[in-house]
SEKOLKE-319758 format. One record per residue (C-alpha): residue number from 1; residue in one letter; x, y, z. Coordinates in steps of 0.5 Angstrom, whole numbers, plus 500, padded with zeros to 3 digits. Example, Ala and Ser with C-alpha at 12.3 -4.5 7.8 and 13.67 -1.06 7.14 Angstrom:
<patis>
pati seq = 1, type = A, px = 525, py = 491, pz = 516 .
pati seq = 2, type = S, px = 527, py = 498, pz = 514 .
</patis>
This chain:
<patis>
pati seq = 1, type = X, px = 882, py = 387, pz = 320 .
pati seq = 2, type = X, px = 877, py = 385, pz = 315 .
pati seq = 3, type = X, px = 877, py = 392, pz = 311 .
pati seq = 4, type = X, px = 885, py = 391, pz = 310 .
pati seq = 5, type = X, px = 886, py = 384, pz = 310 .
pati seq = 6, type = X, px = 893, py = 381, pz = 313 .
pati seq = 7, type = X, px = 897, py = 383, pz = 307 .
pati seq = 8, type = X, px = 894, py = 390, pz = 308 .
pati seq = 9, type = X, px = 896, py = 390, pz = 315 .
pati seq = 10, type = X, px = 903, py = 388, pz = 314 .
pati seq = 11, type = X, px = 904, py = 394, pz = 309 .
pati seq = 12, type = X, px = 902, py = 399, pz = 313 .
pati seq = 13, type = X, px = 906, py = 396, pz = 319 .
pati seq = 14, type = X, px = 912, py = 396, pz = 314 .
pati seq = 15, type = X, px = 910, py = 403, pz = 312 .
pati seq = 16, type = X, px = 910, py = 406, pz = 319 .
pati seq = 17, type = X, px = 916, py = 402, pz = 321 .
pati seq = 18, type = X, px = 919, py = 405, pz = 315 .
pati seq = 19, type = X, px = 917, py = 412, pz = 317 .
pati seq = 20, type = X, px = 920, py = 411, pz = 324 .
pati seq = 21, type = X, px = 927, py = 409, pz = 321 .
pati seq = 22, type = X, px = 927, py = 415, pz = 317 .
pati seq = 23, type = X, px = 926, py = 419, pz = 324 .
pati seq = 24, type = X, px = 933, py = 416, pz = 325 .
pati seq = 25, type = X, px = 936, py = 421, pz = 319 .
pati seq = 26, type = X, px = 934, py = 427, pz = 324 .
pati seq = 27, type = X, px = 939, py = 425, pz = 329 .
pati seq = 28, type = X, px = 944, py = 421, pz = 325 .
pati seq = 29, type = X, px = 950, py = 423, pz = 320 .
pati seq = 30, type = X, px = 946, py = 419, pz = 314 .
pati seq = 31, type = X, px = 940, py = 425, pz = 315 .
pati seq = 32, type = X, px = 945, py = 430, pz = 312 .
pati seq = 33, type = X, px = 950, py = 426, pz = 307 .
pati seq = 34, type = X, px = 947, py = 420, pz = 303 .
pati seq = 35, type = X, px = 952, py = 414, pz = 305 .
pati seq = 36, type = X, px = 957, py = 413, pz = 299 .
pati seq = 37, type = X, px = 954, py = 406, pz = 298 .
pati seq = 38, type = X, px = 948, py = 408, pz = 295 .
pati seq = 39, type = X, px = 948, py = 409, pz = 288 .
pati seq = 40, type = X, px = 948, py = 416, pz = 284 .
pati seq = 41, type = X, px = 946, py = 419, pz = 290 .
pati seq = 42, type = X, px = 952, py = 417, pz = 295 .
pati seq = 43, type = X, px = 956, py = 422, pz = 298 .
pati seq = 44, type = X, px = 952, py = 428, pz = 297 .
pati seq = 45, type = X, px = 949, py = 433, pz = 302 .
pati seq = 46, type = X, px = 941, py = 431, pz = 303 .
pati seq = 47, type = X, px = 937, py = 438, pz = 302 .
pati seq = 48, type = X, px = 935, py = 440, pz = 309 .
pati seq = 49, type = X, px = 927, py = 441, pz = 306 .
pati seq = 50, type = X, px = 927, py = 434, pz = 304 .
pati seq = 51, type = X, px = 928, py = 432, pz = 311 .
pati seq = 52, type = X, px = 924, py = 438, pz = 314 .
pati seq = 53, type = X, px = 918, py = 438, pz = 310 .
pati seq = 54, type = X, px = 916, py = 431, pz = 311 .
pati seq = 55, type = X, px = 918, py = 431, pz = 319 .
pati seq = 56, type = X, px = 914, py = 437, pz = 320 .
pati seq = 57, type = X, px = 908, py = 435, pz = 317 .
pati seq = 58, type = X, px = 909, py = 428, pz = 321 .
pati seq = 59, type = X, px = 910, py = 432, pz = 327 .
pati seq = 60, type = X, px = 903, py = 436, pz = 326 .
pati seq = 61, type = X, px = 899, py = 430, pz = 324 .
pati seq = 62, type = X, px = 901, py = 425, pz = 330 .
pati seq = 63, type = X, px = 900, py = 431, pz = 334 .
pati seq = 64, type = X, px = 893, py = 432, pz = 332 .
pati seq = 65, type = X, px = 892, py = 424, pz = 332 .
pati seq = 66, type = X, px = 894, py = 425, pz = 339 .
pati seq = 67, type = X, px = 889, py = 430, pz = 341 .
pati seq = 68, type = X, px = 884, py = 427, pz = 338 .
pati seq = 69, type = X, px = 885, py = 420, pz = 341 .
pati seq = 70, type = X, px = 886, py = 424, pz = 348 .
pati seq = 71, type = X, px = 879, py = 427, pz = 347 .
pati seq = 72, type = X, px = 876, py = 421, pz = 344 .
pati seq = 73, type = X, px = 879, py = 416, pz = 349 .
pati seq = 74, type = X, px = 872, py = 415, pz = 353 .
pati seq = 75, type = X, px = 867, py = 416, pz = 347 .
pati seq = 76, type = X, px = 862, py = 411, pz = 347 .
pati seq = 77, type = X, px = 865, py = 407, pz = 341 .
pati seq = 78, type = X, px = 872, py = 407, pz = 344 .
pati seq = 79, type = X, px = 873, py = 406, pz = 352 .
pati seq = 80, type = X, px = 866, py = 408, pz = 354 .
pati seq = 81, type = X, px = 864, py = 402, pz = 350 .
pati seq = 82, type = X, px = 860, py = 397, pz = 355 .
pati seq = 83, type = X, px = 865, py = 392, pz = 353 .
pati seq = 84, type = X, px = 871, py = 396, pz = 354 .
pati seq = 85, type = X, px = 876, py = 394, pz = 359 .
pati seq = 86, type = X, px = 875, py = 397, pz = 366 .
pati seq = 87, type = X, px = 878, py = 398, pz = 373 .
pati seq = 88, type = X, px = 885, py = 396, pz = 373 .
pati seq = 89, type = X, px = 885, py = 393, pz = 365 .
pati seq = 90, type = X, px = 882, py = 401, pz = 364 .
pati seq = 91, type = X, px = 888, py = 404, pz = 368 .
pati seq = 92, type = X, px = 894, py = 399, pz = 364 .
pati seq = 93, type = X, px = 891, py = 400, pz = 357 .
pati seq = 94, type = X, px = 891, py = 408, pz = 358 .
pati seq = 95, type = X, px = 898, py = 407, pz = 361 .
pati seq = 96, type = X, px = 900, py = 404, pz = 355 .
pati seq = 97, type = X, px = 897, py = 409, pz = 350 .
pati seq = 98, type = X, px = 899, py = 415, pz = 354 .
pati seq = 99, type = X, px = 906, py = 415, pz = 351 .
pati seq = 100, type = X, px = 903, py = 416, pz = 344 .
pati seq = 101, type = X, px = 901, py = 423, pz = 346 .
pati seq = 102, type = X, px = 908, py = 425, pz = 346 .
pati seq = 103, type = X, px = 910, py = 422, pz = 340 .
pati seq = 104, type = X, px = 908, py = 428, pz = 335 .
pati seq = 105, type = X, px = 911, py = 434, pz = 340 .
pati seq = 106, type = X, px = 917, py = 430, pz = 340 .
pati seq = 107, type = X, px = 918, py = 429, pz = 333 .
pati seq = 108, type = X, px = 917, py = 437, pz = 332 .
pati seq = 109, type = X, px = 923, py = 438, pz = 338 .
pati seq = 110, type = X, px = 927, py = 433, pz = 334 .
pati seq = 111, type = X, px = 925, py = 436, pz = 327 .
pati seq = 112, type = X, px = 927, py = 443, pz = 330 .
pati seq = 113, type = X, px = 934, py = 441, pz = 333 .
pati seq = 114, type = X, px = 935, py = 438, pz = 326 .
pati seq = 115, type = X, px = 934, py = 445, pz = 323 .
pati seq = 116, type = X, px = 938, py = 448, pz = 328 .
pati seq = 117, type = X, px = 944, py = 443, pz = 327 .
pati seq = 118, type = X, px = 944, py = 444, pz = 319 .
pati seq = 119, type = X, px = 943, py = 451, pz = 320 .
pati seq = 120, type = X, px = 950, py = 452, pz = 324 .
pati seq = 121, type = X, px = 954, py = 447, pz = 319 .
pati seq = 122, type = X, px = 951, py = 452, pz = 313 .
pati seq = 123, type = X, px = 954, py = 458, pz = 317 .
pati seq = 124, type = X, px = 960, py = 455, pz = 319 .
pati seq = 125, type = X, px = 961, py = 453, pz = 312 .
pati seq = 126, type = X, px = 960, py = 460, pz = 310 .
pati seq = 127, type = X, px = 965, py = 463, pz = 314 .
pati seq = 128, type = X, px = 970, py = 458, pz = 313 .
pati seq = 129, type = X, px = 970, py = 460, pz = 305 .
pati seq = 130, type = X, px = 969, py = 467, pz = 306 .
pati seq = 131, type = X, px = 976, py = 468, pz = 310 .
</patis>
């Protein structure tokens, strides 16, 4: 905490919350068309790559962190430390962190589904206009 300070930690938290909110764009309508109330961009289609590239990179990074965290969970400077919780507390702490392993792969699944939805919509639009 001393390295970041309270303001830095708030900034990191707000950044993480913002990325989590942007993840909703993969499943909400505003992830495909910018809401009309946004100046200059309202009503325009969101380019697929604008959502796909950050989401794909995020999925890869989160999956990597999850794997590294799982492999290092019992390391001497983590849960293997003499002051780390043991017994029931160890089990509860492990159970609380376990869902983080799924975060990256699930983001990858949602990103893939976003790509499929956008691809289907593009094909339907092309068929409609080619008639």
